[in-house]
Phi, psi and omega in degrees: 000138179279135177268142175283149174290156179300317180301314180297313181299315181299315181294323176294320178297314179299321178296317179297319178295316179301320179301326178269005181058042176251116180295138178203153179205159179276120178271324179221125180266113181268199179294130184298327187268307191237011181293143174284161182236130170251142176242124177256123176260115179256116182271008173062024176234020182091356181249156179204163176222136175249134180243145175225157178279140180228146179262123179273111183295330182287317185258341184082003181276154171253134180217161179276130178232157180284125176272317184201148174211157180134209179303141185305321179299320178293319178295318178299321178295320178296319178295318179298321177298317179298317181292334182293331177248005175219084182292348179274002186287133171270146172229121177248127178255127178251132179245112181206119180297333181276354179079020180279134176224348176066007184295339180273357181285155180304135181091343180247339184291000000 
């Protein structure tokens, strides 16, 4: 199976969010080809959740898992720690009071 470049996936994700009128923007631009992507969901109430892709060794599937959740400052620190040892990392911030991030939808999971 062919893997999408990080740049292509991020732009497609942003387009899907725009279509649903969910604000999102790139906080950190990683490597265009092979950078990993973190998604930060900011619920605009001081809380946030960061998601990262994980490889399931049992099934071979890749899925989104929670990296960190709680007060936005704590989540930002967790993201900063990840970026400190992975400079190719992309960070996309989604802002939605309803907690929508669309990561579970077909084509994004």
